[in-house]
C-alpha positions as CSV (number, residue, x, y, z in Angstrom):
1,X,-7.7,-27.2,-24.8
2,X,-5.4,-26.4,-21.5
3,X,-7.1,-27.1,-18.3
4,X,-6.7,-24.7,-15.3
5,X,-4.8,-26.6,-12.4
6,X,-3.6,-25.8,-9.7
7,X,-0.3,-24.0,-8.8
8,X,1.9,-25.1,-6.4
9,X,2.0,-22.4,-3.0
10,X,4.9,-20.6,-3.1
11,X,7.1,-18.2,0.1
12,X,5.6,-14.9,0.7
13,X,8.3,-12.2,1.0
14,X,8.5,-8.8,1.8
15,X,11.7,-6.0,0.9
16,X,11.2,-3.2,3.6
17,X,12.3,-0.2,3.0
18,X,13.3,1.9,6.7
19,X,14.6,4.6,7.9
20,X,14.4,3.4,12.3
21,X,14.9,-0.3,13.0
22,X,12.0,-0.1,15.4
23,X,10.0,1.0,12.4
24,X,11.4,-2.2,10.4
25,X,11.2,-4.4,13.9
26,X,7.0,-3.0,13.8
27,X,6.1,-4.3,10.2
28,X,7.5,-7.5,10.5
29,X,5.7,-8.2,14.0
30,X,2.6,-7.4,12.0
31,X,3.2,-9.9,9.3
32,X,4.9,-12.5,10.9
33,X,1.9,-12.6,13.2
34,X,-0.7,-13.1,9.8
35,X,2.1,-15.2,7.6
36,X,3.5,-18.0,11.0
37,X,6.3,-16.0,11.5
38,X,9.8,-15.2,9.4
39,X,12.1,-18.6,7.8
40,X,14.8,-15.9,6.4
41,X,15.8,-12.4,7.3
42,X,18.6,-10.5,5.2
43,X,21.1,-8.6,6.6
44,X,20.3,-5.1,6.8
45,X,21.4,-2.7,3.8
46,X,22.1,0.6,3.1
47,X,19.4,1.5,0.3
48,X,21.4,4.1,-1.8
49,X,19.8,2.9,-5.1
50,X,17.5,6.2,-6.0
51,X,16.6,9.4,-3.7
52,X,12.8,8.8,-4.8
53,X,11.6,7.5,-1.2
54,X,14.5,9.8,0.7
55,X,11.9,13.2,1.0
56,X,8.8,10.7,2.7
57,X,10.8,9.8,4.7
58,X,14.6,10.5,5.3
59,X,18.2,9.5,5.2
60,X,19.5,7.0,5.1
61,X,17.6,4.8,4.5
62,X,17.6,0.6,5.2
63,X,15.8,-2.5,2.6
64,X,15.9,-5.9,4.4
65,X,14.1,-9.0,2.9
66,X,12.3,-11.3,5.2
67,X,10.5,-14.6,4.1
68,X,7.7,-15.9,5.7
69,X,7.1,-19.6,7.2
70,X,3.3,-19.8,5.4
71,X,3.5,-20.8,2.1
72,X,0.8,-19.3,-0.2
73,X,-1.8,-19.3,-3.3
74,X,0.3,-17.2,-5.1
75,X,-3.8,-16.1,-6.0
76,X,-3.6,-13.8,-3.1
77,X,-0.5,-11.8,-4.2
78,X,-2.8,-8.5,-4.9
79,X,-4.7,-9.4,-1.2
80,X,-1.6,-9.2,0.5
81,X,-0.4,-6.4,-1.6
82,X,-3.1,-4.2,-0.1
83,X,-2.3,-5.3,3.6
84,X,0.4,-4.1,3.9
85,X,-0.5,-0.6,2.3
86,X,-2.8,-0.5,5.1
87,X,-0.3,-2.0,7.5
88,X,1.9,1.2,6.1
89,X,-1.0,3.7,6.5
90,X,-1.4,2.4,9.8
91,X,2.2,2.9,10.6
92,X,2.4,6.3,8.9
93,X,4.0,10.2,11.1
94,X,2.4,13.3,10.5
95,X,0.9,12.0,7.0
96,X,4.6,10.7,6.0
97,X,6.3,7.1,5.8
98,X,8.0,5.5,8.6
99,X,7.8,2.4,6.6
100,X,7.7,1.1,3.3
101,X,7.2,-3.0,2.6
102,X,6.7,-4.4,-0.4
103,X,5.3,-8.1,-0.5
104,X,5.9,-10.7,-3.6
105,X,5.8,-14.7,-4.3
106,X,9.0,-16.1,-4.3
107,X,8.6,-19.5,-6.5
108,X,10.7,-22.2,-8.0
109,X,11.3,-20.0,-11.5
110,X,10.3,-16.6,-10.5
111,X,10.1,-13.6,-8.5
112,X,7.1,-10.7,-8.4
113,X,6.5,-8.3,-6.6
114,X,2.7,-7.0,-6.2
115,X,3.0,-2.9,-7.2
116,X,0.4,-0.4,-7.6
117,X,2.2,1.0,-10.0
118,X,1.1,0.2,-13.5
119,X,3.8,0.0,-16.3
120,X,3.1,-1.9,-20.0
121,X,4.9,-5.0,-18.9
122,X,2.8,-5.5,-15.5
123,X,-0.2,-7.4,-15.3
124,X,-3.2,-6.6,-13.9
125,X,-3.8,-8.8,-10.7
126,X,-7.2,-6.7,-9.6
127,X,-8.0,-4.3,-6.9
128,X,-5.1,-1.6,-8.4
129,X,-3.2,-3.9,-8.4
130,X,-0.1,-5.1,-11.2
131,X,2.5,-8.5,-11.1
132,X,5.9,-7.5,-11.3
133,X,8.0,-9.9,-12.7
134,X,11.7,-9.5,-11.0
135,X,13.8,-12.3,-11.1
136,X,13.8,-15.6,-12.8
137,X,15.5,-18.1,-12.0
138,X,18.0,-19.7,-14.7
139,X,21.4,-21.7,-14.8
140,X,21.4,-21.7,-11.5
141,X,20.4,-18.3,-10.1
142,X,17.8,-15.5,-10.0
143,X,18.3,-13.3,-12.8
144,X,17.3,-9.9,-13.3
145,X,15.6,-8.4,-15.6
146,X,15.4,-5.0,-17.9
147,X,12.8,-3.5,-15.7
148,X,14.0,-4.9,-12.3
149,X,15.2,-2.3,-9.4
150,X,18.8,-2.1,-8.9
151,X,18.5,-3.3,-5.5
152,X,17.1,-6.6,-6.9
153,X,19.9,-6.9,-9.7
154,X,22.2,-7.1,-6.3
155,X,24.4,-9.9,-6.1
156,X,23.9,-10.4,-2.0
157,X,19.8,-9.9,-2.7
158,X,19.9,-12.7,-5.2
159,X,22.2,-14.5,-3.5
160,X,19.1,-14.4,-0.6
161,X,16.2,-14.8,-3.1
162,X,18.6,-18.4,-4.1
163,X,19.0,-19.1,-0.1
164,X,14.9,-18.9,0.3
165,X,14.2,-20.8,-2.9
166,X,16.3,-23.9,-1.3
167,X,14.3,-23.5,1.2
168,X,10.7,-23.1,-0.7
169,X,12.2,-26.5,-2.6
170,X,12.1,-28.3,0.7
171,X,9.2,-27.7,2.1
172,X,7.7,-28.6,-1.6
173,X,9.2,-31.4,-1.6
174,X,7.7,-32.6,2.6
175,X,4.4,-31.5,1.1
176,X,4.4,-34.1,-1.9
177,X,6.0,-37.0,0.3
178,X,3.9,-35.6,2.9
179,X,5.3,-34.6,5.9
180,X,4.9,-31.2,5.6
181,X,3.8,-30.1,9.1
182,X,3.3,-26.0,8.3
183,X,0.3,-24.2,7.7
184,X,-0.6,-24.7,3.9
């Protein structure tokens, strides 16, 4: 019989989609206040993979990925998704989103996003939130899956996640040696 084990803590990652840098900065500030600041921030990328968000958010759109210092229990992902939904709602203008914040958890073997959109490959986490296994680590890099969104397939994004993984592994080794001074 298998016995439940406590998983290693994970790195919170958030993908920001925005038109105005000031909106992204405001949302990032809220997340940094809650999750002990950012420790990895990607370059800004033009988001031209789909027109899905343009009607609501306008054009051009930009994407930036951020990982946070506070290591978390991966079981908190649904709660974090609901919190980022509230953040998006609080920043709306004329009932239109100014920023889209997609949280996920980065662990040594994968990147799992939270979504409120059901699909056959998305297990239910509770409270209307589903898990989306987006990238899996194999042969020295994060690799996309058949359903991975086009922007997460981009080599720059996968390289950023690989760098964040190295930071996570360093932090996990520090925890095991009793040297970690972070909030976890």
